[in-house]
ZAMARGU-4260 file (C-alpha; in steps of 0.2 Angstrom, whole numbers, plus 5000, padded with zeros to 4 digits):
<rodrens>
0) 6214/4639/6440 | 6213/4640/6459 | 6194/4644/6457 | 6192/4629/6445 | 6201/4617/6456
5) 6190/4623/6471 | 6174/4621/6460 | 6180/4603/6456 | 6183/4599/6474 | 6166/4606/6480
10) 6157/4596/6467 | 6168/4581/6470 | 6174/4580/6452 | 6190/4571/6450 | 6203/4582/6442
15) 6221/4581/6437 | 6233/4595/6432 | 6241/4590/6415 | 6260/4593/6417 | 6268/4604/6403
20) 6280/4594/6392 | 6294/4604/6385 | 6289/4615/6370 | 6272/4606/6367 | 6257/4616/6373
25) 6245/4605/6383 | 6228/4609/6391 | 6227/4613/6409 | 6217/4599/6416 | 6209/4582/6414
30) 6193/4579/6424 | 6182/4564/6425 | 6163/4565/6423 | 6158/4547/6429 | 6169/4536/6417
35) 6171/4550/6404 | 6188/4558/6403 | 6187/4577/6398 | 6201/4589/6394 | 6199/4607/6400
40) 6208/4623/6395 | 6206/4638/6405 | 6209/4656/6399 | 6207/4671/6410 | 6198/4687/6405
45) 6207/4701/6413 | 6201/4719/6416 | 6205/4729/6401 | 6201/4744/6391 | 6182/4741/6391
50) 6181/4739/6410 | 6192/4754/6413 | 6180/4764/6402 | 6165/4758/6411 | 6173/4763/6428
55) 6178/4780/6421 | 6160/4783/6414 | 6151/4777/6430 | 6151/4794/6438 | 6147/4804/6422
60) 6128/4804/6418 | 6131/4811/6401 | 6142/4797/6396 | 6137/4787/6380 | 6134/4768/6380
65) 6149/4758/6377 | 6148/4743/6366 | 6154/4727/6372 | 6169/4718/6363 | 6167/4703/6375
70) 6164/4691/6361 | 6179/4697/6351 | 6189/4694/6367 | 6183/4677/6370 | 6187/4672/6351
75) 6205/4678/6354 | 6207/4668/6370 | 6199/4653/6360 | 6212/4655/6346 | 6226/4653/6359
80) 6218/4637/6366 | 6210/4627/6352 | 6226/4618/6346 | 6229/4612/6364 | 6212/4605/6366
85) 6212/4597/6348 | 6229/4589/6350 | 6226/4582/6367 | 6207/4576/6364 | 6212/4569/6347
90) 6194/4564/6344 | 6194/4552/6359 | 6189/4564/6373 | 6177/4578/6375 | 6185/4595/6377
95) 6179/4610/6387 | 6185/4628/6384 | 6183/4638/6400 | 6184/4657/6402 | 6187/4663/6419
100) 6180/4681/6422 | 6193/4690/6432 | 6185/4707/6429 | 6173/4704/6444 | 6158/4706/6432
105) 6163/4722/6424 | 6165/4713/6407 | 6146/4710/6406 | 6150/4693/6399 | 6134/4682/6396
110) 6128/4668/6385 | 6125/4679/6370 | 6144/4683/6370 | 6148/4665/6370 | 6135/4662/6356
115) 6143/4676/6346 | 6161/4670/6349 | 6157/4652/6344 | 6145/4655/6329 | 6149/4672/6323
120) 6142/4690/6325 | 6123/4691/6325 | 6115/4698/6309 | 6098/4704/6307 | 6092/4708/6289
125) 6077/4718/6287 | 6067/4716/6271 | 6053/4728/6265 | 6043/4732/6250 | 6050/4747/6240
130) 6036/4757/6246 | 6041/4758/6264 | 6024/4766/6269 | 6015/4749/6266 | 6024/4742/6282
135) 6027/4725/6274 | 6043/4721/6283 | 6051/4704/6287 | 6067/4700/6296 | 6080/4686/6295
140) 6091/4682/6310 | 6107/4672/6308 | 6125/4671/6313 | 6138/4680/6302 | 6157/4681/6301
145) 6170/4678/6314 | 6163/4661/6319 | 6175/4649/6328 | 6164/4633/6328 | 6154/4625/6315
150) 6152/4608/6307 | 6168/4609/6298 | 6179/4619/6311 | 6185/4615/6329 | 6174/4600/6331
155) 6185/4594/6345 | 6178/4607/6357 | 6163/4600/6366 | 6158/4615/6376 | 6162/4633/6381
160) 6160/4637/6399 | 6160/4653/6409 | 6168/4653/6427 | 6167/4667/6439 | 6167/4670/6457
165) 6152/4678/6466 | 6155/4695/6474
</rodrens>
């Protein structure tokens, strides 16, 4: 949250912390982009098992590649934030979900992780003739399961954002 506040100050974005009110969960901030009020919820991605495995494997040249689970981690953080944003925005204000990467880049988080977190895991289907020797192959790319945003779900979230500090 300190990094977010510094970013707002540097960019001269007016911001205000939203005070917690009893048991009701609220987003972290309100910012104003011109005359538009926007609500913001920030979740922090901590160094976890994936990053620890990367560090352990760094000195081992025979270590296999380690698949990323970053999209799944972003989805989990979003699940914890979506009601706060929806209830506060109430269809009247845009809402931004921010992931702060506190792993110092070890998470490998990128735009593809956000796409997979929002719209579902990527699926590539490969079609070919029964006689594979003919080499008539076509592919279809789409997003599959585990989506968090679509036309009928979580429409109150206007944007996902990635915040990190540079080394």
